[in-house]
TORMI-61664 format. One record per atom (N, C-alpha, C, O): x, y, z. Coordinates in steps of 0.05 Angstrom, whole numbers, padded with zeros to 5 digits, always signed. Each point is the difference from the previous one (the first is absolute). Layout:
! residues N
XYZ
...
This chain:
! residues 85
+03221+00015-01149
-00012-00030+00007
+00021-00022-00012
+00009-00003-00023
-00005-00009+00042
+00024-00029-00016
-00016-00016-00025
-00024-00006+00003
+00036+00002-00022
-00007-00014-00027
+00009-00027-00007
-00009-00014-00019
+00030+00006+00038
+00009-00024-00006
-00015-00032+00017
-00023+00003+00008
+00034-00024-00004
-00010-00016+00005
+00000-00016+00031
-00015-00016+00011
+00044+00034-00003
+00011-00015+00025
-00020+00013+00024
-00010+00022-00004
+00005-00035+00026
-00018-00003+00013
+00014+00008+00028
+00025-00002-00002
-00035+00011+00029
+00005-00001+00027
-00015-00014+00022
-00024+00006-00003
+00025-00017+00016
-00015-00015+00020
+00001+00015+00033
+00019-00003+00016
-00046+00018-00011
+00010+00020+00020
-00018-00013+00027
+00000+00010+00023
-00013-00036-00030
-00016-00017+00021
-00008-00029-00007
+00003-00007-00023
-00013-00010+00041
-00012-00022-00006
-00018-00006+00021
+00006-00008+00022
-00029+00013-00030
-00028-00006+00023
-00014-00027-00010
+00003-00009-00023
-00019-00003+00041
-00014-00017+00004
-00029+00000-00021
-00013-00021-00006
+00008+00043-00002
-00028+00002-00022
+00002+00005-00021
+00023-00003-00009
-00037+00011-00006
+00003+00029-00028
-00012+00016+00013
+00008+00022-00007
-00031-00021+00030
-00010+00023+00016
+00018+00019+00016
-00003+00024+00002
+00024-00040+00012
+00019+00005+00020
+00021+00022-00027
+00008+00024+00001
-00004-00044-00020
+00018+00014-00017
-00004+00029-00014
+00021+00010-00008
-00047+00007+00002
-00013+00007-00002
+00006+00033+00025
+00009+00023-00003
-00020-00039+00026
+00003+00014+00023
+00031+00007+00010
+00005+00017+00017
+00011-00032-00026
+00027+00009+00004
+00014+00017-00023
+00021+00012+00004
-00031-00012-00024
+00010+00015-00018
-00012+00027+00002
+00011+00019-00011
-00035-00014+00028
-00020+00027-00004
+00020+00006+00034
-00007+00023+00007
+00023-00034+00011
+00007+00010+00017
+00025+00005-00009
+00002+00024-00002
+00017-00035-00005
+00028+00010-00013
-00005+00025-00016
+00017+00017+00001
-00036-00014-00016
-00001+00018-00019
-00009+00034+00018
+00005+00023-00006
-00017-00033+00025
-00010+00024+00024
+00029+00004+00011
+00008+00023+00007
+00008-00047-00006
+00027+00009+00015
+00026+00013-00011
+00018+00011+00012
-00022-00015-00037
+00019+00004-00025
-00005+00014-00017
+00010-00008-00021
-00022+00025+00019
-00015+00016-00028
+00018-00001-00018
-00001-00012-00022
+00021+00030+00034
+00014+00010-00019
+00019-00028-00018
+00015+00000-00020
-00024-00019+00036
+00021-00031-00027
-00024-00004-00002
+00004-00021-00013
-00027+00022+00015
-00023-00026-00008
-00020+00017-00013
-00018-00012-00012
+00017+00037+00011
-00023+00015-00021
-00004-00013-00032
-00019-00011-00011
+00045+00019+00002
-00007-00008-00028
+00010-00032-00002
+00016-00002-00018
-00021-00026+00034
+00005-00017+00011
-00024-00011-00017
-00016+00017-00008
+00011-00048+00000
-00022-00015-00006
-00001-00025+00030
+00021-00002+00014
-00042-00011-00009
+00000-00021+00013
+00006-00019-00017
-00006+00007-00023
+00016-00031+00023
-00005-00022-00008
+00003-00020+00017
+00020+00001+00014
-00035-00019-00011
-00004-00023+00017
-00001-00029-00014
-00013-00007-00020
+00024-00003+00029
+00012-00026-00017
-00008-00024+00032
+00003+00009+00023
-00012-00042-00027
+00006-00014+00013
+00013-00017+00006
+00012-00008-00019
-00005-00009+00048
+00026-00009-00006
-00003-00025+00023
-00016+00003+00018
+00028-00022-00018
-00006-00017+00028
+00023-00010+00007
+00019-00001-00016
-00019-00007+00045
+00026-00004+00011
-00010-00020+00026
-00010+00008+00022
+00014-00038-00031
+00004-00017+00015
-00044-00010+00011
-00014-00005+00019
+00011+00009-00059
-00026-00002+00012
-00020+00016+00010
-00023-00008+00005
+00033+00038+00000
-00016+00018+00002
-00001+00017-00010
+00021+00013+00002
-00045+00003-00022
+00006+00022-00014
+00007+00036+00011
-00004+00009+00023
+00010-00001-00036
+00007+00030+00004
-00006+00011-00022
-00011-00010-00019
+00021+00040+00023
-00001+00016-00023
+00027+00024-00002
+00015+00003+00020
-00012+00006-00035
+00029+00012-00006
-00013+00024-00003
-00019+00001-00015
+00028+00025+00030
-00006+00021-00007
+00022+00012-00017
+00023+00000+00009
-00027+00010-00032
+00027+00007-00016
-00015+00024-00018
-00024+00005+00000
+00047+00008-00017
+00001+00024-00007
+00019+00007-00025
+00022-00011+00000
-00027+00027-00018
+00031+00007-00014
-00006-00019-00032
-00006-00024-00007
+00010+00039-00001
+00021-00002-00031
+00024+00013-00012
+00005+00014-00020
+00011-00027+00045
+00028+00013-00005
+00011-00010-00029
-00005-00023-00007
+00018+00038-00008
+00021+00000-00018
+00019-00023-00001
+00005-00014-00020
+00009+00013+00051
+00022-00017+00011
-00001+00003+00026
-00011+00016+00015
+00031-00040-00012
+00003-00007+00029
+00012+00019+00019
-00002-00001+00025
+00017+00022-00041
+00012+00024+00013
-00016+00024+00008
+00004+00016+00018
-00029-00018-00042
-00017+00019+00021
-00022-00007+00012
-00014+00018+00009
+00007-00046-00006
-00007-00015+00022
+00008+00003+00023
-00012+00010+00019
+00039-00021-00020
+00010+00004+00020
+00010+00021+00019
+00012-00004+00021
-00021+00032-00034
+00011+00029+00009
-00034+00007+00013
-00005+00016+00018
-00016-00032-00034
-00024+00007+00010
-00003-00011+00032
-00005+00013+00020
+00011-00042-00023
-00006-00015+00023
+00015+00025+00026
-00012+00013+00017
+00041-00012-00022
+00016+00015+00012
-00018+00027+00020
-00009-00003+00023
+00007+00020-00034
-00023+00018-00002
-00017-00010+00020
-00001+00010+00022
-00018-00036-00031
-00021-00010+00014
+00004-00006+00027
-00018+00005+00016
+00045-00017-00008
+00015-00012+00024
+00007+00023+00015
-00006-00001+00024
+00017+00022-00030
-00002+00033+00002
-00014+00006+00019
+00003+00010+00023
-00020-00017-00037
-00036+00016+00016
-00011-00016+00018
-00022+00004+00010
+00040-00029-00002
-00013-00029+00027
-00009-00014-00021
-00011-00020+00009
+00010+00021-00030
-00015-00018-00008
+00008-00037-00011
+00019-00009+00014
-00026-00002-00026
+00016-00032-00004
+00000+00006-00034
-00016+00015-00011
+00031-00026+00000
-00001-00007-00033
+00020-00015-00009
+00023+00005+00007
-00029-00027-00026
+00027-00003-00021
-00008-00008-00027
-00021-00007-00009
+00042+00009-00001
-00007-00005-00029
-00019-00038-00010
+00005-00025+00000
-00017+00036-00005
-00023-00030-00007
+00022-00016-00022
+00015+00011-00016
-00019-00038+00020
+00019-00022-00028
-00025+00004-00012
-00023+00001+00008
+00041-00001-00046
-00022+00000-00018
-00003-00031-00006
+00013-00019+00008
-00039+00022-00029
-00011-00027+00001
-00024-00019+00019
-00004-00024-00005
């Protein structure tokens, strides 16, 4: 299981409940990638509208986070290394 500080973002959705639902959907769709991962939800705002980020990981470095994202994309998902901070 990853143990670093870098996260990847898998989705952005309009509510916290939708974030949990999207995480569950992704885990069913990509169990080989997400079974050992944990959900991290964070709130953001764009043009005055709130949204929730669906993130995972505690990757040691950007290279391992990028490699994970490539595997997610190869499985048909969306992914990017989340900016720090």
